[in-house]
N, C-alpha and C positions, 0 to 999 in steps of 0.2 A: 689886475691890470697888467698886460704884457709890457715888457721893458721896451725902451725906445730902440735899443739895439736890435731886438728881435723884429720889430715892426719894419725897420729900415732894411733888414735882410730879406724880408718877404717881398718888399717892393722891388728890390734888385733882382729877384728871381725871374720876374717877368721879362726883363731886358737882358738876361744873361744868355750869351751865345754858347750853345752846346757844341763841343768838339766831337767830330765824327772819328771813329776808330776805323782802322783799315779792315775791309772785309764786311762791314756792316752797312745795311741800307738805311736810307733816310727814313725817319719815323713819319708816319702818316698823320696829318692834322686831324683834329676832332670833327671838323665840318667837311671832311672829304667825302665825295660821292663816287662810287665805283661805277663807271659807265661801260665797262667791258661786258661782253656777253658771248655765249656759246650756243650754237644751233645744232639740233639733232633731227633725224627723220621721224615724222609722226606716222605711226602705223595704226590703222583702224580696220582690223580684220573682221570684226563683227558687224560692221555697218553694211546696210543693204545696197549702198551706192556702188560697192565694189563687186557685188554678186552678179553672176550671169543668170538673168531671168528670162532669157529669150525663149526657153522651152516651157515656161510656166505661164499660167494664166494670172494676170495681174490687173490691178485697177488702173485708172488714169494717172495715179500718183506712183505707179510702179511698186505697189504693195501686193504681196501674195496673201492667201488666206492665213498662213501661219503668222505673218507679220500682224495681221489684224487681230488674231486671237491673243497675241501678246499684249496688244493695246487694251484689251478688255480688262486687264488687271491694273491699269494705270490709276494713279491717285486722283487725277483730274477728271471730273465728270464729263467735261466737254470732249476729252480724248476718247472716253468710253462710248459716248453717244456717236461721235464721228466714225468710230470703228464699226459700230453696229450698222450705221447707214451704208458704209462702204461694203460691209459683208452682205447686206441685202441686195445691193446693186450687182455685186460680183456673183452671188449664188443664183440670183434671178436670171442672169444672162447665161450662166454656166451651171445648170443643176447637177451635172455629173460630179462636180467638185464637192458639193455638199454631201452627196450620197457616199462618196469614197472616204470622206472625213467626218462622217456623222457622229461617231463616238467622241472624237475630240471636240467637235462643236458643241455637242450637248453638255459635256462636262465643263466647258468654258462658260456657257451662258447660264448655268443653274444658279450660280451665286448672284446673278443680276436680277433674279426674281424678287429679291428683297433689297434691291439697291436703294440707297437713301434719296437719290435724285429722281424726281418724277419724269424728267425728260429722258433719262436713260431707260426707265421702264417703258415709256411710251415708244422709244426707238426699238426696244427689245420686242414688244408686242407686234410692231410693224414688220420686223424681220421674221418672226415666227409665222405670222399670217401669210406673208408673201412667199416664203421659201419652204415652209413645212407642209402646207396644204397640197402643193403639186406632187409631193413625194409619194411613191407607192407605199401603201399602208404596211406591206410586208417588211419593207426596209425600216420603217419607223417603229414597228411593233415592239422590238426588244427594249426601246428606250422610253416608251410611253409610261410604264409604271413609275419610273424614276422622275419623269417630268411632272406627273400628277402628284406624286408625293411632295415634291418641292412646292408645287402650287398650293396644296393643302396646308403646308407649313406657312406659306405667305398669307393664306386666308385667316390664320390665327395670330398674325403679327400684332405687335403692340401699337404700331402706327396705323391709323385708319386709312390713310391714302394708299398704303401698301396693300391693305386688305381689299380695298375697292378695285385696285388694279389686278389683284389675283382673281377677282370675279370675271374679268375679261379673259384671263387665261383659261378659266374653266369653260367659258363659252367657246373658246378656240378648240379645246379638246373635245367638246361635244360635237363640233362641226367636223373635226378630223376623224376621230375614232370613238363614237358614242358607245359602241359595244364594250370596249375595254373599260371605259370610265364607269358605266353603270353596273357592270358585272363584278368588277374587282374593288371598286371604291364607293359603292352605293351608301353604306352606312356612314363612312367618314365624311363624304361630301355633304350628305343630308344633315348631319349634325353640325357641320361648319356653317351651313346656311342658316340653321336654326339659331346658332349663337350670334350670327351677324344680325339677324332680324330682332333678336331680343335684347342685345347689349344696350342699344340706345333707349328702348322703352323702359328697361329695368332701371337704368341710371336716373332717368327723368322721374319715373314713378317713385323711386326711393327718395329723391330730393323733395318731391311734392308731398310725400307722406310726413315730412318734417314740419309742414305748415300747421299741422294739428297741435304742435307744441305751443305753449304759452310764452316761453322764454325765447328771446332772440328770434322773433318772427321775421324781422327784416333780413336777417342772415339767411334764413331758409329760402326766401324769395330770390335773393341774390344767387344762392347756390343752384336754384332751378334754372335761372337765366344763364348761369355759367355752364351748366350741363348742356343746355340746348345750343349754346354758342360753340362749345367745344366739339360737339359731334355734328357731322354733316348728314347723318342718316335721317334726320327729321325733315330734311329738304325733299321736296317731291322728286327732283331730278335724280338724287342719289337712291331714293327708295325705288324709283322706276327702274333704274339699271339693275338693282339687286333683285327685284321681283321678276324682271324679265329673265334674268339668268336662272332663277329658281324654276320658272315655268319651262324654259328650254331643257333644263336637266331632268325634270320630272317627266316631261313629254318624251324625251329620249329613252327613259327607263321604263315607262308604263305603257307607251303606245307601240303596238306591234306593226301597224301599217300607217306611218305618218304621212306618206306621200300619196296615199290612195284617197281620193275624194269620196269614195263610196265604202269606206271602211265599216260603217255602221251596220251594213248588211251581214257581215261576218259574225256579229255578236248573236245573231239569231240562228246560227248553225252550231249544233252541239259538238260534232266531231271534226277532226282535221280532214278526214276523208270527204266529208260533206263539203267542206270549204274548197278542197281541190276540185271536186266534181262541179261545184258552182262556177269556179273560175274557168274550167274547161268548157262548160256549156256557154259561158259568156263569150269566150274566144271564138267558139264555133259560130255563134250568132253574129258576132262582128265580122268574121271572115265571110259569112254568106252574104252580108250586105255589100261587101267590097270584093267583087269577083276577081279584081286584079291583084289582090294580096295573096301571096303564096307563103305558107308557113312550113318550115322544116322541122320535123319531129326528131329532135336530137336523141331523145331517149330510145327511139326505135332503131337506131343505126347499130348494126352488128358487124364488126370488122371480119373479113374473110380470113385474114392472117394476122399474126402478131406485129407485122411490120407496117400495116396500113395506118396505124395510129401515128407513126412518125412521118410517113410520106404524105398523109393527108391530114395535117393537124387542125385545119379549120372546120372539119366535120365533127370534131369532138365537142363536148360541152364547154371545156376551157381551152382556149387557143394556146395558152402557155401553162406549163405545169405549175400548180399553186402549192405553196408551202404552208398556207394557213391551216390546212387540215391536219398537219403533222403535230400541232400543239407543241412546237419546239420551245415556246416561251410560256408554257402553262404555269410554271412556278415563279413567274416574275412578279406576281401580285403580292400584297401584304399577307403574310401568314402568321405573323407573331401576334400575341395578345396585346391589346392596348387598353389602358385604363381610360374610361370615359364615363361621364355622368349624363343622365338624360338622353340615352340613346334613342334615336327615332325608330330604327328598324326593330321589328318584333323578333327577327331572327338573330339579333345581337344578344345572345344568351349571356348569362352571368355565371362565372365559375370562381368560387372562393372570393366573392366580392369584387371580382375584376370582370369588366365587360369584354367579351370575346367577339371580335368582329369577324364576319364571314369572309373567307378568302374568295369564294365564288357565290354570286347571288343571281339565281335564275329569274326568269320573268314571273313565274308563279310565286316565288318568294317575295319579289318586289311588289306584286299585286296584293299579296297578303299583308303588306305593311301599309296599305292605303288607308285603312281605318284609323290607324294611329297617326298617320300623316295628316289626315283631316282634322283629328282632334288637336293636333299640335299647331298646325298652320292657321286654322280657321279663326281663332281669336285675334291673331295678328292681322289677318285680312279684313275682318269685320271692323276692327279698330281703325285701320287705315282708311277704310271706306267711309265710316261715319265722320272721320276727321276731315276728309277731302271733299266728299260729295256736296255738302252745302255751299262751299265756296265756288263750285263749278256750275251747279244747276240753278242756283238762286239768282244769278246774274242774267240780264236780258240778252247779252251778247256772249256766246260761247266761242272761245278761240282755242287754237291748238296749243295748249299749254302743257307742261309736264304733269300738272294735276289731272288733266283729262286723260292723258296717256297712262297715268298711274291707275286710274279707275278701270280703263280697258284691260290693263295687265292683271289686275285683281280678278276680273271676270274670267280672263283666259286661264289663269292659274287654277281657279276654282273648277273651271270646266275640265281641265286635264285630270284633276283628282276624281271628280264625280263620274266622268266618263269611264275611267278604269274601275271605279267602285261598282257601277251599275252593269257595265258590259260583261264583266267576268262572273256575274251571278252571286257575288258575295253579299249583296244587299239583302237577298232573300233569307239569309240566316240571322239577320239582325232584327232588333225589335223596332216596331213602328215609333216608339217614343224616341229612340236614338235618331231615326230619320227626321222626325219633326223638330227635334231640338237642334239639329245641325243643318240640314238642307232647307227645311221649310222656314225656319227662323232667318236663315241667311237670305233666302229669296224674298221674304217680307221686308228685310232691310233695304235690299237693292231695288225693289220694285216701287219704292216710295215716289221716285221721280220718273217712273216708266210711263210712256215711252220717252226716252231721253231726247232732249232738244225740241220737244213738241211745243213748249211754252216760250221758247226763245225767239227773239226777233233779230232782224238785220241779216246782212249777207255774210254768212259764216265762211264760205269757201267750200270747194269740193272736198278737200282733205278732212275738214271737220265733219261734214255730212257723212262721209264714208266711215269715219271712226264711230260716230253716233249710231249709224246703221248697223255696224258690226256689233256694237255693245247691245243694241236691242235684240239682235239675232242670238247672241250668246245667252241673254236672259231667257229667251224663248226656248233655247235648247236645254238650259238648266231646268226650266219648268217641265219640259217633256221628260227629262231624266227623273225628276221627282215623281211624276205620274207613272213612269215605267217602274221605278223602284217600289212604289206603293202597290202597283199591280203584281209585281213579283212576290211581294210579301204576302198579299192576300191569297195568291195562288198557292204559295208554299203552305200557308195555314190551311187552306182548303184541302190540299192533298193529305195533310196529317189527319184532318177530320174524316176524310173519305175512307180512310183505312180502319176506322173504329166502328162505325155503325151507320146504318142508313138514316136514322133519325138525326144523328149529328150531321150527316151529309146534307140533309135538307136544310137544317138550321144554318150550316156554314154557307150554303149556296145563297140564302137570303142575305147573309152578312156581307158576302162579296158584292151583291147588288147594291147594298147601302154604301159600301166603301167606295163605289165607283163614282159617287157624286164629286164633281170637281169643285175645289174651294173657290170662293168668289174672286180672290186675287189671281188664281191660275186661270179662271174662266176669262178674265179680262185680258190676259196675255194670249189666250187662244183667239179671242176676237181680234187682237192686233195682227196675228198671223194671217187671219182671213182678210183683214184690210190690206195687208201688204201684198197679198196675192190678187187684190182687186175684186174681192167678192162683196156683192151687195146683199145684205141680209134681208131680203124681201121675198115674198112669195110670188112676185110677178116674174114670169119667165118669157123668154123671147119665142119666136115662131118655131125654133128648133127644139124647144123644151129644155134649154140650158139656162140656168140662173143668170141674171144680168151681172156683167162685170164692169167695173169702173176702170178708168185709164190708170196706168202705172205711173209712179213718180220717176222722174229722171234720175233721182239719187239712187234708185235701186238698180244695181249693176249685175252682170252675169256672175261675178265672183260672190256677190251677196246671195244670189239664188243658190249657188253651190253650198254656201255655209248654212242656208236654211233647210236643206234637204234632210239632215239628221232630225231636225225638229218635226218636219212633216211625217217622217217615218215613225218617230216616237209617238206622235199623236195618233197615228193610225193603229198603233198597237197598245194604246193605253186608255183612250177615251171610250165612252159608251157609244153604242151603235149610231144613234142619231147624230151625235156630234162628230163621229168619225166620218159618216157619209157627207157631212157638210164640208169637212176639211178636204175630202177626196174630190168633191164637186168643185171646190175652189181651185184646187191644183189642176184639175182637168180643164177648167175654164181658162186658167192662165195659160196652159199649154195650147189650147185652141186659139187664143188671141195672139200668140207669139208668131212672128214672121217665120215662114218656112226655112229661110236661109240664115236666121239669126242664131247667135250663140245660146240664147235662152231656150230656143226650141230644141237645140241639140242636147242641152243639159236635161230638160224635162223628158225628152225621149229616152235618153240613157237611164234615167231614174225609173220610168215606167217599164222599160225592158227588164231591168233587174228585179223589180217587184214581181213581174210575172215569172221570171226564172227561179227566184228563190222559193216560191211556193211549191214548185214541183221537185225541189231538191230534197233528198233524204235528210232527216234529222232537223227539219225546220220546226222551230218551236215558237213562232210568232203567233199573235192573236189575229192579225189581219189576214183575211182570205177573200179573194175576189170570186172564187168558185165555190158555191155552196152545194 
């Protein structure tokens, strides 16, 4: 206990007056607040508001391209998205800014290929599509390998939405520079597509395989549902986008003349000289029909002096000097070895257990990979078809759903592969058992519901009818390719027998006659083509001696007729004589019934002209001949 004296002393301390000494200031109370302040000049030298941008191209918010590139590194996804949208508007209105700063722009947007935010990747794709497509390919060529490499890295990302957005980037590079993509990155992109197609099916199949176990059966069912819910690739819409991208990539790498509607004639000319001769004859024929058209032969122009090329630049083949022939960026592609398993390309050889990817892949090398591509992709395509087709064609009313578009894409992808396989002559070196197990079995699966939409009722709409018509035409062309492939195989076998002995030649000739019998399912498809052309299979003829023709369906449009021409030409070169004459009579009858000024008349006339010209072209190796 403290003493009373001490307590009293402490109480007096509160009321004790402190004496101030001379020269000392008064002490500040404990609850005193200092309200004084000092002001200084605020200097912001790095802010854009003080910069003179009168001579620079800016956005509506007074931002230059350099300002927008800085914002691409911002931590906020909204700022990055807004910067990309402003860059798109700025570069679209002023393309010269993008060309002069292309290196900086490319290095700034590469990291956004794998951005975590979907809106940012969507804005990036919009910027690249609107601003990179108009650029001259010579300006963009040095940066294309780097862009494709980062895109391939995004295709193997751990997050599925980033992988799916990378597919859209691959479609963009196919549209901008397909030759760079397919020549330098054929093996890498093909293997990435294969992994994307198989990752979902493998995970679900592995989960379903656990159902065979007796213990914890309910856990296995839950794991299957979890795997299907986690991955979006089992959805028709996602599969549709992926398979469309695969089809565009393979078509760019395997098709030599994608924009030519009459490409199939070139497959029956053996040499490049014969193809050029056929093109020249065709141009002469077209020029003779149109007397007003004058063609300048650029190859025949010979300058009188060395200075004429500079004074008259428009008479040369190229109006401006091109730099693509210099191969300045030949070494820009991937040349290092990469470890990969399950390589699609046959040319991706193995060295010391490591898969070596080809730095350059020519058209012949890509075509040589088609057999392995068919063996790899076809199980996936057949599985997707069997899974989707019943839900589409068993309903009475067919609508334009992602499932229907997925079936169309499967047919289109298969057609790209088999066109290349048959047209380049590689099918003649393979066995008939391989052809039956791959193409014939696939055709039997897809011809179950053929012709598509025939049993459905209701008003489907013009778009659905057009899709179903295209699907029917693609099945017909696949059938014609099968018959052509079988003919090529029998002809190849006959040539081998002819070189041995006359007796064997006689036996092989009879074997070829037996092999020409068309299977029942294929004969049904040939009848469908005759029906599409309006041919009545009757012996009754009209007064002119032409077989009767029925009226055409309004759903059969000129573009459908163009798609049907490869099938007609394939049947003329693969069917037996009587059936071939029937197809020819049907086509000629369709030509006769077309209006003289209609688009279909022009298409059929161009087809007949090419049929006549190709038979007088050297190196023609087709079976169909009008002149005996």
